[in-house]
N, C-alpha and C positions, 0 to 999 in steps of 0.2 A: 459375709455376705448370707443374711438368713433365706433359705429357698423355700423351706415348709417345715414341717414336723420332724425336728430332728436330722434335719436335711441342711449342708453350709457349702458354700461355693468358697473355697477357699484361694483359688488361683485363676488368673485369667488376665486377658489385655488391659481389664480396667481396675484391676486391684493388686498386681502383682510385678507384670512386665510386658512390654507388647510383644515378646515372643512367646508366652505362654498361652496355650489354650486352657481352657476352663478345667478346672480339678475340683472334685466336689469330696465332702467328708459327711458320712452317715453315723450318727451316735447313738450309742448304746450305753450301758451302765458299766463303764470301765472297759470295754471292747469296742473300738469303733473300725469302720472301713472306710478306706480312701478309693476314690475312682480317678484315675490317672493324677500326674503327677506335674503337670506342666514342663517346660524346658530346662528349669536349673536356672534358668538366668534371673529370675525373679525368685528364688529359694528364701532368702531372707525376708522378704514380703509374705511369703506362703506360711512359712514358719510363723510370723506374727500372726496372721489372718488365724492359723490353727491355735495358737494360745489363746486366742480370745473366747474360743469355745471349749478348749478342752485344758487339763492341767500338765497332762505328761504325754509327751510325745510317743512314747513306748505303750500308750493304751492304744495306738492304732496297728491292731492286730494285721491286717489284710489290705493290701494293695492291689486293686484290679484295674490291669491297663486295656483300655478299650482296642487300642492298636500301637504301633510301635513308632509311629511319627515322632520326630524329636520334639515337637510344641507338646505332645501330650503325654511322652515318658523319659523325655531327658532328666527329668527330676528324681526319678526313681532309684538312680545310683545314688544321691545324696542322702535320699530318706531311708534307703538300706543302710548306707554309712551310719547313721545317725542313729538307727533303730535295727540292730542286727537281727533280733528275733523275726523282724517285720517278713509276712508270707506274700511274696506277690505271685498274683495270678496272671495267665494270658494264654490266649487261643493260637494254636499251629496255625500258620506258619509264621505268624508275627514273634512268636516267643523264640524262634530262631534268630531272628533278626533284632530281638532284644540280648538276646545272649551276644552275639557277633554283629554290632550294628554295620548297615550298609548306607554309604552316603545317598545312592538313588533312591533305595527302597523307603529308609527313613526319613527321608527328605530333610538332610542336616540343614540347620540355620548356618549361612555364611558367616554372619557376623560372630558366631559364637563359636567355642571350640567343638572339636568333633563328640558326637555322642558317646558317653560310657556306657561299657557292657552293664548288663544287669542279670543277676542270678534269678532266672524263673524257679519259684518253689513248686507249682501246679501247673503243668501244661495241659491243656482242654483241647480234646479232639472231637467232641460230641456237637451235634448239631443244636442238642438242647440239654443243659445240665444244671440240676439244682444243687447247691451248695447250703450245708448248715453253717454259718459263719455269724459268730456272736449271738449264738442261739436263734438266730433268724433263718429263714428260707431264701437264700438267694438266686436266683435263675437267672441262667446265663443263657443268651442266644448269639447262634454263630449268624452274622448279619455280614457277609463279605461283600459290603458295597466300597467302601471307602480303601481299604485294603483286603489283601486276602485272609488276611488272619482277623477282620474286625468282630468286634462283639457288642452287644448290647446286654445292659444289666436291669432286670427288674427286681424291684423290691417293693413292697406294701409298706407304708407309715400311716399306722391309724387305718382310716376307710380310702385312702388314696394311693394308688399306683404310679410310682414312678418309673420311668425307663431312662436310662443314661445311655446315651448312643456315640459318642464322641462325634468325628468327624463326618458321620452319616447324616445328621439333621441338615448341614448345608449341602448336600448331595441328593436330596431327593428326586431332583429334576432327572438323573440321571435313567435311563432305561435301557440299561442292561440287565441281562437274565438276573445277574447277582443281586443288583438294586432292588429288581421288581420283587423279588424273592425275599430279600431283607426286608423291605415295607409291609409286605404281606405278614409275617412273622410280629414285625412290631403293631400293626393294624390288629392283628387278631387278639393281643394283649389287651385291648382297651384302656392303654394308659390315661391316667389323668394329668399327668405332667410329664413333659418330654424335654431332657436335659441334652445338649449338644456341646461341642467344642466352644461357643459363643455365648448362647443364651439358652434359657428355657422357654419352652410354650405351655401354656396353661390352659387347661380345659379342654374337654374331649371334641368339642367344636372347633376350636382353633386347630388341635392338632389333626384331626381327620382334613379338616381343610388344607393344610399343610400337606398332607399325604397326597390328598385328588388332585391336587393341581395338574399332576402329571400322571397319576395314575388310574389305571382301568376300572377299580372297584366301582360297584355301584354304591351311591350315596344311601346311609340308613340312619334311622333315629339313633340319637343321643342324649 
């Protein structure tokens, strides 16, 4: 599913499995970045969706996991098995629960087998970290609203800024300190497209309206 310039949705409840949260593929010249990997239940469908976009699975060099929940990261084990050189990136402490999944923290899906461990290649501890991946600057934001190790990923494609937030998009109404701080970080990035575990929101006005619903910020011109 085409999201925007060089950005595709390759997994989700509507295109791979009812157990999958959305996974995204950001494409470059023979080097690609994947964000999240679904649960693993819809692996064949996800691989088919990827094959519609790129020719060689091994051209996916990086997999960034927004958090460790089964629906988002369970497919990472299978992606690594099919592509041994794949570099998996996650933030602490979710990186721990990817290496050693726990039923409660990872929210195992009862209908599926237990989540398999994932080797994390790069464990991030920073609040903000910019990585050079596929010759592009990928900005990692520590946004611990959904889980204690949740991250959001900001990337420019052309003139548009995308931010991929995993499960945070559906939890904007939470008013904990961690969620308010996470929303502020996203707000300050001025995204044009905000993609979560289920859907994407297009346009700054729509994004800000989604954040403002329960947030304390003063409305500003966009």
